[in-house]
N, CA and C of each residue as an Amber inpcrd file, in Angstrom:
protein
   651
 -96.3440000  76.5700000 -53.7410000 -95.5000000  76.4340000 -52.5600000
 -94.1110000  77.0210000 -52.7990000 -93.5430000  76.7880000 -53.9900000
 -92.2350000  77.3510000 -54.3040000 -92.3010000  78.8700000 -54.2670000
 -93.3970000  79.4380000 -54.8160000 -93.5440000  80.8930000 -54.7870000
 -93.6240000  81.4040000 -53.3610000 -94.2750000  80.6370000 -52.4750000
 -94.3860000  81.0580000 -51.0740000 -93.0320000  81.1130000 -50.3990000
 -92.1700000  80.1060000 -50.6810000 -90.8220000  80.1090000 -50.1020000
 -90.0390000  81.3180000 -50.5770000 -90.1580000  81.6420000 -51.8770000
 -89.4510000  82.7980000 -52.4190000 -89.9280000  84.0920000 -51.7800000
 -91.2560000  84.2400000 -51.6100000 -91.7880000  85.4470000 -50.9930000
 -91.3370000  85.5750000 -49.5480000 -91.2990000  84.4400000 -48.8630000
 -90.8410000  84.4430000 -47.4700000 -89.4120000  84.9110000 -47.3650000
 -88.5430000  84.4310000 -48.2590000 -87.1310000  84.7990000 -48.2110000
 -86.9410000  86.2620000 -48.5580000 -87.7360000  86.7890000 -49.5060000
 -87.6030000  88.1900000 -49.8660000 -88.0540000  89.0900000 -48.7300000
 -89.1510000  88.6900000 -48.0690000 -89.6300000  89.4940000 -46.9540000
 -88.6610000  89.5040000 -45.8040000 -87.9500000  88.4060000 -45.5950000
 -87.0090000  88.3150000 -44.4740000 -85.8070000  89.2090000 -44.6650000
 -85.5000000  89.6030000 -45.9010000 -84.3280000  90.4250000 -46.1300000
 -84.4350000  91.7650000 -45.4270000 -85.6710000  92.2070000 -45.2190000
 -85.8480000  93.5100000 -44.6070000 -85.3770000  93.5580000 -43.1750000
 -85.3140000  92.3830000 -42.4770000 -84.8660000  92.4260000 -41.0890000
 -83.6410000  91.5630000 -40.8500000 -82.9050000  91.2580000 -41.9080000
 -81.6620000  90.4890000 -41.7410000 -80.6530000  91.2970000 -40.9580000
 -80.0450000  90.6790000 -39.9370000 -79.0760000  91.3890000 -39.1170000
 -77.7340000  91.5130000 -39.8220000 -77.3160000  90.4700000 -40.5250000
 -75.9570000  90.4710000 -41.0410000 -75.9030000  90.4290000 -42.5650000
 -76.4290000  89.3690000 -43.1710000 -76.1490000  89.1740000 -44.5850000
 -77.2170000  88.3070000 -45.2240000 -77.3800000  88.4720000 -46.5280000
 -78.1830000  87.5650000 -47.3370000 -77.2360000  86.7320000 -48.1720000
 -77.4050000  85.4110000 -48.1040000 -76.5330000  84.4920000 -48.8210000
 -77.3580000  83.5320000 -49.6750000 -76.6870000  82.9210000 -50.6650000
 -77.2860000  81.8170000 -51.4120000 -76.3410000  80.6260000 -51.3420000
 -76.9220000  79.4380000 -51.1070000 -76.1710000  78.1880000 -51.0510000
 -76.7100000  77.2640000 -52.1420000 -75.8060000  76.6290000 -52.8950000
 -76.2250000  75.8040000 -54.0240000 -75.5000000  74.4540000 -53.9690000
 -76.2780000  73.3770000 -54.0480000 -75.7530000  72.0260000 -53.8410000
 -76.1730000  71.1070000 -54.9820000 -75.2580000  70.2390000 -55.3730000
 -75.5520000  69.1650000 -56.3030000 -75.2630000  67.8460000 -55.5990000
 -76.2490000  66.9600000 -55.5610000 -76.0620000  65.6390000 -54.9550000
 -76.1740000  64.5730000 -56.0320000 -75.1560000  63.7460000 -56.1590000
 -75.1600000  62.6390000 -57.1150000 -75.0190000  61.3520000 -56.3170000
 -76.0010000  60.4570000 -56.4760000 -76.0230000  59.2250000 -55.6860000
 -76.2010000  58.0210000 -56.5990000 -75.5770000  56.9170000 -56.2080000
 -75.6530000  55.6660000 -56.9540000 -76.0630000  54.5450000 -56.0120000
 -77.1930000  53.8970000 -56.2930000 -77.6330000  52.7660000 -55.4850000
 -76.7180000  51.5720000 -55.7090000 -76.4130000  50.8860000 -54.6240000
 -75.6120000  49.6610000 -54.6750000 -76.4100000  48.5840000 -53.9590000
 -77.0290000  47.7020000 -54.7180000 -77.9190000  46.7310000 -54.1210000
 -79.1980000  47.4000000 -53.6550000 -79.8380000  46.8170000 -52.6740000
 -81.1270000  47.3330000 -52.2040000 -81.0200000  48.2030000 -50.9630000
 -79.8870000  48.1480000 -50.2550000 -79.7980000  48.8780000 -48.9830000
 -78.6340000  49.8680000 -48.9140000 -77.7410000  49.8740000 -49.9130000
 -76.5700000  50.7440000 -49.8670000 -76.6340000  51.7990000 -50.9610000
 -75.9690000  52.9230000 -50.6990000 -75.9150000  54.0170000 -51.6650000
 -74.5940000  54.7660000 -51.4850000 -73.9130000  55.0540000 -52.5940000
 -72.7350000  55.9070000 -52.5770000 -73.1470000  57.2870000 -53.0990000
 -72.4850000  58.3450000 -52.5890000 -72.8720000  59.6800000 -53.0340000
 -71.6910000  60.6470000 -52.9660000 -71.7930000  61.7050000 -53.7510000
 -70.9120000  62.8730000 -53.6140000 -71.8020000  64.1090000 -53.6240000
 -71.3720000  65.1400000 -52.8910000 -72.2540000  66.2740000 -52.6530000
 -71.4300000  67.5590000 -52.5740000 -71.1260000  68.1980000 -53.7090000
 -70.4380000  69.4900000 -53.6810000 -71.4190000  70.6340000 -53.4110000
 -70.9170000  71.6640000 -52.7370000 -71.7580000  72.8270000 -52.4210000
 -70.9210000  74.0960000 -52.4850000 -71.5240000  75.1850000 -52.9860000
 -70.9030000  76.5060000 -52.9470000 -71.8110000  77.4580000 -52.1800000
 -71.1940000  78.4770000 -51.5570000 -71.9500000  79.4780000 -50.8000000
 -71.4880000  80.8740000 -51.2150000 -72.4560000  81.7580000 -51.3920000
 -72.1960000  83.1130000 -51.8690000 -72.7570000  84.0860000 -50.8420000
 -71.9550000  85.0680000 -50.3980000 -72.3620000  85.9960000 -49.3470000
 -72.3380000  87.4340000 -49.8550000 -72.3600000  88.4100000 -48.8870000
 -72.3780000  89.8410000 -49.1980000 -73.5020000  90.1550000 -50.1720000
 -74.7400000  89.8600000 -49.7030000 -75.9300000  90.0410000 -50.5350000
 -75.7950000  89.3200000 -51.8580000 -75.3260000  88.0750000 -51.7710000
 -75.2140000  87.1590000 -52.9210000 -74.2970000  87.6990000 -54.0060000
 -73.1260000  88.2420000 -53.5940000 -72.1980000  88.8120000 -54.5780000
 -70.7960000  88.2060000 -54.5230000 -70.4520000  87.4710000 -53.4460000
 -69.0860000  86.9820000 -53.2810000 -69.0690000  85.4910000 -52.9410000
 -68.3800000  84.7080000 -53.7710000 -68.1860000  83.2880000 -53.4830000
 -67.1180000  83.1610000 -52.3970000 -67.4870000  82.6270000 -51.2360000
 -66.5490000  82.5870000 -50.1160000 -66.3220000  81.1840000 -49.5540000
 -67.0920000  80.2000000 -50.0310000 -67.0420000  78.8930000 -49.3730000
 -67.4070000  77.8190000 -50.3770000 -66.6560000  76.7110000 -50.3580000
 -67.1120000  75.5290000 -51.0790000 -66.6950000  74.2850000 -50.3160000
 -67.5150000  73.2450000 -50.4230000 -67.2710000  72.0100000 -49.7020000
 -67.5950000  70.8250000 -50.5940000 -67.0030000  69.6730000 -50.2420000
 -67.2080000  68.4400000 -50.9900000 -67.4010000  67.3120000 -49.9710000
 -68.6050000  66.7840000 -49.9180000 -68.9020000  65.6730000 -49.0180000
 -69.1020000  64.4190000 -49.8610000 -68.5070000  63.3120000 -49.4550000
 -68.7020000  62.0430000 -50.1410000 -68.7470000  60.9240000 -49.1100000
 -69.4710000  59.8700000 -49.4590000 -69.5750000  58.7950000 -48.4940000
 -70.5530000  57.7300000 -48.9310000 -70.9990000  56.9350000 -47.9440000
 -71.9400000  55.8560000 -48.1900000 -73.1040000  55.9790000 -47.2070000
 -74.2600000  55.4950000 -47.6430000 -75.4430000  55.4230000 -46.7910000
 -75.9480000  53.9860000 -46.7810000 -76.3810000  53.5600000 -45.6220000
 -76.9640000  52.2270000 -45.4590000 -78.3880000  52.4000000 -44.9570000
 -79.3410000  51.7890000 -45.6700000 -80.7550000  51.8990000 -45.3240000
 -81.3090000  50.4970000 -45.0710000 -81.1090000  49.9580000 -43.8620000
 -81.5520000  48.5800000 -43.5910000 -83.0620000  48.4370000 -43.5190000
 -83.7800000  49.5690000 -43.2960000 -85.2360000  49.5250000 -43.2360000
 -85.7670000  50.9200000 -43.5630000 -87.0670000  51.0520000 -43.8220000
 -87.6360000  52.3820000 -44.0620000 -87.5610000  53.2990000 -42.8490000
 -87.2190000  52.7410000 -41.6880000 -87.2300000  53.5180000 -40.4470000
 -85.8350000  53.8870000 -39.9410000 -84.7890000  53.5830000 -40.7130000
 -83.4350000  53.8810000 -40.2460000 -82.4970000  54.0920000 -41.4320000
 -81.6420000  55.1150000 -41.2910000 -80.5700000  55.3380000 -42.2700000
 -79.2840000  55.6520000 -41.5170000 -78.1820000  55.0320000 -41.9560000
 -76.8610000  55.2600000 -41.3580000 -75.9330000  55.7650000 -42.4510000
 -75.1330000  56.7850000 -42.1460000 -74.2130000  57.3350000 -43.1290000
 -72.8150000  57.4960000 -42.5720000 -71.8120000  57.3020000 -43.4250000
 -70.4080000  57.5180000 -43.0680000 -69.8060000  58.3740000 -44.1750000
 -69.2760000  59.5750000 -43.8080000 -68.8620000  60.5540000 -44.8070000
 -67.4840000  61.1210000 -44.5040000 -66.8620000  61.6580000 -45.5650000
 -65.6840000  62.5230000 -45.4530000 -66.0410000  63.8670000 -46.0660000
 -65.6940000  64.9560000 -45.3870000 -66.0200000  66.3050000 -45.8420000
 -64.7540000  67.1420000 -45.9450000 -64.5410000  67.7390000 -47.1360000
 -63.4580000  68.7010000 -47.3300000 -64.0710000  70.0760000 -47.5400000
 -63.5430000  71.0760000 -46.8260000 -64.0630000  72.4360000 -46.8910000
 -62.9310000  73.4060000 -47.1790000 -63.2110000  74.3750000 -48.0440000
 -62.3300000  75.5380000 -48.2310000 -63.1680000  76.7700000 -47.9220000
 -62.7930000  77.4590000 -46.8500000 -63.6200000  78.5220000 -46.2850000
 -62.8270000  79.8220000 -46.2130000 -63.3270000  80.8720000 -46.8690000
 -62.6670000  82.1760000 -46.8470000 -63.5060000  83.2040000 -46.0960000
 -64.3480000  82.7530000 -45.1750000 -65.2440000  83.6600000 -44.4540000
 -64.4830000  84.7060000 -43.6490000 -63.3090000  84.3410000 -43.1160000
 -62.5410000  85.2750000 -42.2880000 -61.5790000  86.1380000 -43.1000000
 -61.5830000  85.9750000 -44.4280000 -60.6960000  86.7490000 -45.2900000
 -59.5260000  85.9420000 -45.7980000 -58.9930000  85.0450000 -44.9620000
 -57.8940000  84.1820000 -45.3570000 -58.4170000  82.7650000 -45.5510000
 -58.3060000  82.1900000 -46.7520000 -58.8360000  80.8440000 -46.9810000
 -58.1900000  79.8220000 -46.0450000 -59.0040000  78.9190000 -45.5170000
 -58.4920000  77.8350000 -44.7070000 -59.2180000  76.5470000 -45.1010000
 -58.5640000  75.4400000 -44.8250000 -59.1240000  74.1540000 -45.2000000
 -59.5390000  73.3730000 -43.9530000 -60.5900000  72.5910000 -44.1090000
 -61.0860000  71.7460000 -43.0390000 -61.2640000  70.3230000 -43.5690000
 -60.9480000  69.3440000 -42.7260000 -61.1330000  67.9330000 -43.0560000
 -61.9500000  67.3040000 -41.9310000 -63.0670000  66.6640000 -42.2930000
 -64.0020000  66.1820000 -41.2800000 -64.4810000  64.7720000 -41.6150000
 -64.5040000  63.9210000 -40.6080000 -65.1720000  62.6290000 -40.7130000
 -66.5140000  62.7040000 -40.0040000 -67.5570000  62.1310000 -40.6000000
 -68.9040000  62.2520000 -40.0560000 -69.5840000  60.8860000 -39.9710000
 -70.3330000  60.6900000 -38.8980000 -71.1770000  59.5090000 -38.7300000
 -72.6000000  59.9790000 -38.4900000 -73.5160000  59.5640000 -39.3770000
 -74.9270000  59.9370000 -39.2740000 -75.7610000  58.7490000 -38.8120000
 -76.7750000  59.0390000 -37.9910000 -77.7680000  58.0500000 -37.5980000
 -79.1240000  58.7370000 -37.6470000 -80.0270000  58.2490000 -38.5300000
 -81.2950000  58.9390000 -38.7650000 -82.4700000  57.9780000 -38.6340000
 -83.1280000  57.9430000 -37.4680000 -84.3780000  57.1940000 -37.3540000
 -85.5150000  57.9620000 -38.0330000 -86.4750000  57.1970000 -38.6030000
 -87.5870000  57.8020000 -39.3300000 -88.8920000  57.1430000 -38.9130000
 -89.9950000  57.9050000 -39.0440000 -91.3240000  57.3730000 -38.7480000
 -92.3410000  58.1580000 -39.5620000 -93.5140000  57.5620000 -39.7410000
 -94.6230000  58.2280000 -40.4150000 -95.8160000  58.2620000 -39.4700000
 -96.3400000  59.4700000 -39.2630000 -97.5110000  59.6510000 -38.4110000
 -98.6140000  60.2460000 -39.2740000 -99.5870000  59.4190000 -39.6550000
-100.5910000  59.8770000 -40.5970000 -99.9180000  60.2210000 -41.9160000
-100.1710000  61.4290000 -42.4580000 -99.5350000  61.8230000 -43.7170000
 -98.1570000  62.4640000 -43.5390000 -97.7190000  62.6610000 -42.3030000
 -96.4930000  63.4040000 -42.0140000 -95.3120000  62.4510000 -41.8560000
 -94.2160000  62.7680000 -42.5440000 -92.9800000  62.0010000 -42.4350000
 -92.0490000  62.6940000 -41.4440000 -91.6290000  61.9730000 -40.4080000
 -90.7860000  62.5210000 -39.3550000 -89.4160000  61.8520000 -39.3710000
 -88.3760000  62.6200000 -39.0630000 -87.0320000  62.0550000 -38.9310000
 -86.2340000  62.9260000 -37.9670000 -85.1990000  62.3300000 -37.3870000
 -84.2620000  63.0620000 -36.5290000 -82.8590000  62.6000000 -36.9050000
 -82.1300000  63.4590000 -37.6180000 -80.7640000  63.0980000 -37.9980000
 -79.7970000  63.4930000 -36.8900000 -79.0510000  62.5130000 -36.3820000
 -77.9620000  62.7930000 -35.4520000 -76.6390000  62.6550000 -36.1810000
 -75.7530000  63.6280000 -36.0290000 -74.4590000  63.5900000 -36.7360000
 -73.3240000  63.8690000 -35.7550000 -72.3750000  62.9500000 -35.6820000
 -71.1690000  63.1320000 -34.8850000 -70.0080000  63.3680000 -35.8400000
 -69.2820000  64.4770000 -35.6380000 -68.2220000  64.8630000 -36.5720000
 -66.9200000  65.1080000 -35.8250000 -65.8150000  64.6590000 -36.4190000
 -64.4630000  64.9490000 -35.9390000 -63.7790000  65.7890000 -36.9890000
 -63.4240000  67.0370000 -36.6210000 -62.9680000  68.0360000 -37.5820000
 -61.5250000  68.4540000 -37.2930000 -60.7120000  68.5530000 -38.3560000
 -59.3550000  69.1060000 -38.2610000 -59.3140000  70.3560000 -39.1320000
 -58.9490000  71.5000000 -38.5230000 -58.9670000  72.7890000 -39.2150000
 -57.5430000  73.2740000 -39.4080000 -57.2130000  73.6660000 -40.6330000
 -55.8900000  74.1830000 -40.9520000 -55.6060000  75.4240000 -40.1050000
 -54.4100000  75.4750000 -39.5080000 -54.0430000  76.6470000 -38.7180000
 -54.3980000  76.5310000 -37.2500000 -55.0280000  75.4260000 -36.8250000
 -55.3880000  75.2320000 -35.4270000 -54.3910000  74.3360000 -34.6940000
 -53.1280000  74.4080000 -35.1040000 -52.0420000  73.6760000 -34.4490000
 -52.3160000  72.1760000 -34.4080000 -53.0000000  71.7050000 -35.4420000
 -53.2620000  70.2710000 -35.5360000 -54.3130000  69.7650000 -34.5860000
 -54.9870000  70.6670000 -33.8550000 -55.9930000  70.2290000 -32.9160000
 -57.2270000  69.7200000 -33.6520000 -57.8850000  68.7470000 -33.0490000
 -59.1190000  68.2130000 -33.5990000 -60.3010000  68.6700000 -32.7600000
 -61.4190000  68.8680000 -33.4160000 -62.6140000  69.3560000 -32.7450000
 -63.7570000  68.3710000 -32.9610000 -64.4930000  68.0830000 -31.8870000
 -65.6660000  67.2250000 -31.9600000 -66.9150000  68.0890000 -32.0280000
 -67.8590000  67.6530000 -32.8410000 -69.0980000  68.4010000 -33.0150000
 -70.2690000  67.4230000 -33.0880000 -71.3760000  67.8040000 -32.4830000
 -72.6050000  67.0330000 -32.5450000 -73.6890000  67.8890000 -33.1840000
 -74.4200000  67.3050000 -34.1410000 -75.5370000  68.0010000 -34.7690000
 -76.7900000  67.1360000 -34.6550000 -77.9060000  67.8020000 -34.3450000
 -79.1930000  67.1200000 -34.2510000 -80.1950000  67.8990000 -35.0970000
 -80.8480000  67.2050000 -36.0530000 -81.7730000  67.9020000 -36.9460000
 -83.1090000  67.1660000 -37.0380000 -84.1030000  67.5830000 -36.2510000
 -85.4540000  67.0540000 -36.4510000 -86.0740000  67.6650000 -37.7060000
 -86.9010000  66.8590000 -38.3920000 -87.5050000  67.3060000 -39.6520000
 -88.9030000  66.7170000 -39.7830000 -89.8380000  67.5320000 -40.2970000
 -91.1930000  67.0710000 -40.5900000 -91.5180000  67.4400000 -42.0260000
 -92.0150000  66.4620000 -42.7950000 -92.3440000  66.6770000 -44.2050000
 -93.7710000  66.2010000 -44.4710000 -94.4370000  66.8600000 -45.4310000
 -95.8390000  66.5520000 -45.7190000 -96.0190000  66.3690000 -47.2260000
 -95.9420000  65.1410000 -47.7250000 -96.1460000  64.9140000 -49.1550000
 -97.5770000  65.2570000 -49.5750000 -97.7020000  65.9950000 -50.6690000
 -99.0140000  66.3720000 -51.1740000 -98.9060000  66.5800000 -52.6810000
 -99.9590000  67.1030000 -53.2840000 -99.9630000  67.3610000 -54.7210000
-100.5450000  68.7510000 -54.9700000 -99.9690000  69.4350000 -55.9580000
-100.4700000  70.7350000 -56.3990000-100.6530000  70.6650000 -57.9110000
-101.8730000  70.8810000 -58.3590000-102.2060000  70.7780000 -59.7810000
-101.7820000  69.4210000 -60.3450000-101.9320000  68.3820000 -59.5220000
-101.5940000  67.0370000 -59.9510000-100.1290000  66.6750000 -59.8640000
 -99.2650000  67.6340000 -59.4590000 -97.8240000  67.3650000 -59.3810000
 -97.4280000  67.1320000 -57.9280000 -96.6730000  66.0650000 -57.6390000
 -96.2780000  65.8000000 -56.2520000 -95.2240000  66.7850000 -55.7510000
 -95.4350000  67.3100000 -54.5510000 -94.4540000  68.1550000 -53.8730000
 -94.4340000  67.7650000 -52.3980000 -93.3410000  68.0840000 -51.7240000
 -93.2150000  67.7710000 -50.3030000 -92.6780000  68.9810000 -49.5460000
 -93.5570000  69.8130000 -48.9800000 -93.0880000  70.8860000 -48.0990000
 -92.5020000  70.2880000 -46.8190000 -91.5220000  70.9840000 -46.2430000
 -90.9220000  70.4780000 -45.0080000 -90.4450000  71.6190000 -44.1340000
 -90.2680000  71.3150000 -42.8630000 -89.6690000  72.2220000 -41.8940000
 -88.6300000  71.4290000 -41.1160000 -87.4830000  72.0530000 -40.8170000
 -86.4060000  71.3640000 -40.1100000 -85.6130000  72.3690000 -39.2910000
 -84.9040000  71.8580000 -38.2980000 -84.0820000  72.7060000 -37.4360000
 -82.7900000  71.9640000 -37.1190000 -81.6490000  72.4700000 -37.5890000
 -80.3490000  71.8260000 -37.4290000 -79.6030000  72.5120000 -36.2850000
 -79.3610000  71.7900000 -35.1980000 -78.7240000  72.3270000 -33.9880000
 -77.3010000  71.8000000 -33.8810000 -76.3380000  72.6810000 -33.5580000
 -74.9160000  72.3480000 -33.4930000 -74.4260000  72.4700000 -32.0480000
 -73.7430000  71.4320000 -31.5900000 -73.0710000  71.4970000 -30.2860000
 -71.5730000  71.2870000 -30.4910000 -70.7640000  72.2390000 -30.0140000
 -69.3120000  72.1980000 -30.1590000 -68.7010000  71.7320000 -28.8380000
 -68.0900000  70.5310000 -28.8410000 -67.4950000  70.0100000 -27.6130000
 -66.2780000  70.8210000 -27.1860000 -65.5550000  71.4060000 -28.1570000
 -64.3680000  72.1910000 -27.8230000 -64.7550000  73.4300000 -27.0230000
 -65.8310000  74.0830000 -27.4230000 -66.2900000  75.2900000 -26.7280000
 -67.3130000  74.9820000 -25.6500000 -67.7600000  73.7170000 -25.5930000
 -68.7740000  73.2990000 -24.6320000 -70.0050000  74.1970000 -24.7180000
 -70.5310000  74.3150000 -25.9470000 -71.6590000  75.2210000 -26.1430000
 -72.4260000  74.8460000 -27.4110000 -73.7350000  75.1280000 -27.3710000
 -74.5150000  75.1180000 -28.6020000 -74.1620000  76.3830000 -29.3600000
 -73.5640000  76.2570000 -30.5420000 -72.9850000  77.4320000 -31.1910000
 -73.5770000  77.7530000 -32.5550000 -74.5630000  76.9790000 -33.0190000
 -75.1930000  77.3250000 -34.2860000 -76.5690000  76.6760000 -34.3760000
 -77.4700000  77.3850000 -35.0740000 -78.8100000  76.8710000 -35.3220000
 -79.2170000  77.2610000 -36.7350000 -79.7560000  76.2830000 -37.4940000
 -80.2320000  76.5470000 -38.8490000 -81.6840000  76.0890000 -38.9480000
 -82.5770000  77.0490000 -39.1590000 -83.9970000  76.7440000 -39.2820000
 -84.3900000  76.7830000 -40.7570000 -85.0110000  75.7040000 -41.2500000
 -85.3380000  75.5530000 -42.6660000 -86.8470000  75.5640000 -42.9000000
 -87.2640000  76.2260000 -43.9770000 -88.5680000  76.0430000 -44.5850000
 -88.3070000  75.7430000 -46.0540000 -88.7840000  74.5920000 -46.5340000
 -88.4460000  74.2500000 -47.9080000 -89.4830000  73.3800000 -48.5730000
 -89.2060000  73.0430000 -49.8170000 -90.0880000  72.1760000 -50.5770000
 -89.2470000  71.3750000 -51.5650000 -89.5400000  70.0830000 -51.6970000
 -88.8870000  69.2450000 -52.6910000 -89.9240000  68.7740000 -53.6990000
 -89.4730000  68.4960000 -54.9150000 -90.3710000  68.0030000 -55.9520000
 -89.5930000  67.1700000 -56.9570000 -90.1540000  66.0610000 -57.4300000
 -89.4800000  65.2780000 -58.4660000 -89.4660000  66.0450000 -59.7790000
 -88.3740000  65.8820000 -60.5410000 -88.2030000  66.5790000 -61.8130000
 -88.1520000  65.6250000 -62.9980000 -88.5120000  64.3640000 -62.7670000
 -88.5340000  63.4090000 -63.8670000 -87.2640000  62.5930000 -63.9460000
 -87.0430000  61.9730000 -65.0970000 -85.8880000  61.1010000 -65.3230000
 -85.1190000  61.5790000 -66.5420000 -83.7960000  61.5190000 -66.4430000
 -82.9070000  61.8730000 -67.5440000 -81.8110000  60.8120000 -67.6180000
 -81.6720000  60.1400000 -68.7740000 -80.6330000  59.1340000 -68.9670000
 -80.6470000  58.0770000 -67.8630000 -81.8300000  57.7090000 -67.4330000
 -81.9640000  56.6730000 -66.4240000 -81.8150000  57.1550000 -64.9950000
 -81.5630000  58.4470000 -64.7860000 -81.3850000  58.9870000 -63.4440000
 -82.6630000  59.6930000 -62.9850000 -82.9950000  59.5460000 -61.6970000
 -84.1170000  60.2620000 -61.1040000 -83.6330000  61.6430000 -60.6360000
 -84.3440000  62.6930000 -61.0180000 -83.9920000  64.0540000 -60.6310000
 -85.0010000  64.5850000 -59.6180000 -84.4900000  65.3150000 -58.6330000
 -85.3430000  65.9410000 -57.6270000 -84.7920000  67.3220000 -57.2970000
 -85.6710000  68.3080000 -57.2200000 -85.2710000  69.6640000 -56.8660000
 -85.6810000  70.0050000 -55.4510000 -84.8720000  70.8220000 -54.7920000
 -85.1230000  71.2460000 -53.4130000 -84.8510000  72.7480000 -53.3380000
 -85.8440000  73.4960000 -52.9030000 -85.7080000  74.9460000 -52.7200000
 -86.0490000  75.2590000 -51.2720000 -85.1760000  76.0070000 -50.5770000
 -85.4380000  76.2750000 -49.1640000 -85.0070000  77.6860000 -48.7710000
 -85.6300000  78.1570000 -47.7100000 -85.2060000  79.3740000 -47.0190000
 -84.6560000  78.9560000 -45.6660000 -83.5140000  79.5230000 -45.2770000
 -82.8940000  79.1830000 -44.0030000 -82.5870000  80.4490000 -43.2030000
 -82.8580000  80.3890000 -41.9210000 -82.4060000  81.4080000 -40.9800000
 -81.2940000  80.7860000 -40.1490000 -80.0760000  81.3200000 -40.2860000
 -78.9000000  80.7720000 -39.6210000 -78.4620000  81.6900000 -38.4850000
 -78.3370000  81.1360000 -37.2810000 -77.8030000  81.8650000 -36.1240000
 -76.4660000  81.2370000 -35.7450000 -75.4330000  82.0770000 -35.5040000
 -74.1110000  81.5880000 -35.1430000 -73.5930000  82.3400000 -33.9190000
 -72.9230000  81.5860000 -33.0310000 -72.3120000  82.1640000 -31.8420000
 -70.8720000  82.5460000 -32.1510000 -70.5280000  83.8380000 -31.9680000
 -69.1880000  84.3230000 -32.2550000 -68.2160000  84.0690000 -31.1140000
 -66.9350000  84.3880000 -31.3450000 -65.9030000  84.1760000 -30.3340000
 -66.1200000  85.0560000 -29.1130000 -66.8150000  86.1770000 -29.2860000
 -67.1060000  87.0680000 -28.1580000 -68.4450000  86.7270000 -27.5110000
 -68.9800000  85.5460000 -27.8290000 -70.2440000  85.0730000 -27.2720000
 -71.4250000  85.9570000 -27.6690000 -71.3260000  86.5700000 -28.8500000
 -72.4430000  87.3110000 -29.4040000 -73.0070000  86.5350000 -30.5910000
 -74.3110000  86.6390000 -30.8000000 -74.9670000  85.8990000 -31.8620000
 -75.1540000  86.7710000 -33.0980000 -74.9390000  86.1870000 -34.2660000
 -75.1970000  86.8490000 -35.5340000 -76.1400000  85.9710000 -36.3410000
 -76.7690000  86.5530000 -37.3610000 -77.7130000  85.7630000 -38.1510000
 -77.5620000  86.0770000 -39.6260000 -77.8930000  85.0960000 -40.4640000
 -77.8860000  85.2440000 -41.9110000 -79.1840000  84.7000000 -42.4790000
 -79.6660000  85.3450000 -43.5330000 -80.8120000  84.8630000 -44.2870000
 -80.2770000  84.1510000 -45.5360000 -80.7280000  82.9430000 -45.7890000
 -80.1370000  82.1350000 -46.8610000 -81.2440000  81.5640000 -47.7410000
 -81.0690000  81.7010000 -49.0410000 -81.9210000  81.0400000 -50.0200000
 -81.0930000  79.9400000 -50.6590000 -81.5390000  78.6980000 -50.5320000
 -80.7390000  77.5710000 -50.9810000 -81.4430000  76.7290000 -52.0310000
 -80.6350000  76.0850000 -52.8560000 -81.1420000  75.1470000 -53.8620000
 -80.3190000  73.8610000 -53.7900000 -80.9810000  72.7620000 -54.1320000
 -80.2840000  71.4790000 -54.2210000 -80.8950000  70.6760000 -55.3640000
 -80.0220000  70.1390000 -56.2130000 -80.4470000  69.2380000 -57.2740000
 -79.9270000  67.8590000 -56.9450000 -80.8300000  66.8890000 -56.8020000
 -80.4480000  65.5090000 -56.5170000 -80.5480000  64.6890000 -57.7970000
 -79.5010000  63.9230000 -58.0720000 -79.4610000  63.0330000 -59.2250000
 -79.1520000  61.6380000 -58.6950000 -80.0990000  60.7230000 -58.8450000
 -79.9360000  59.3870000 -58.2610000 -80.0530000  58.3250000 -59.3470000
 -79.0300000  57.4800000 -59.4330000 -78.9950000  56.3970000 -60.4280000
 -79.3690000  55.0650000 -59.7600000
């Protein structure tokens, strides 16, 4: 399955409209009791056919899991973004609400995220954003090893512009990597097709190969 994701991403490069990027994330989480979890999640992004580091972000917060069918998260996100050539900083508060269900062997979820963002250089104005991400995952085994292929679609609505302004379509796979020093490790490899609405109301797209390493204590 991992090889299939890689082949898919390589084939997509031939028709990429704008750029090929790589995104790399490390998630470190600590369980607190049976229903709470604290986490930090740094990420870097590399563009221009994976040659230039242009973006990094740091998300930290808490998650509450009162049942297997619901997760609530409260986060703070700091971003340093040089996509436009001049680095700018963003500060965002986020509230997540994620209902979950299992239908046969398929795990379903819909993450809703409400964000209040302050961007450096925007005259102190704040921007509201809504994100909705449905996801379907299918736990299985390959050669006796557990893996979970998944598909997801992250939709962005910008209240300031009154428009749906971004879409991220994911094909990925997660797999446990064992335990190290008492921590559970999990790897995530995905291909993403990102569409963004520009200021001139034109759409651009990027092909992205992403990795995530989860470390949970």
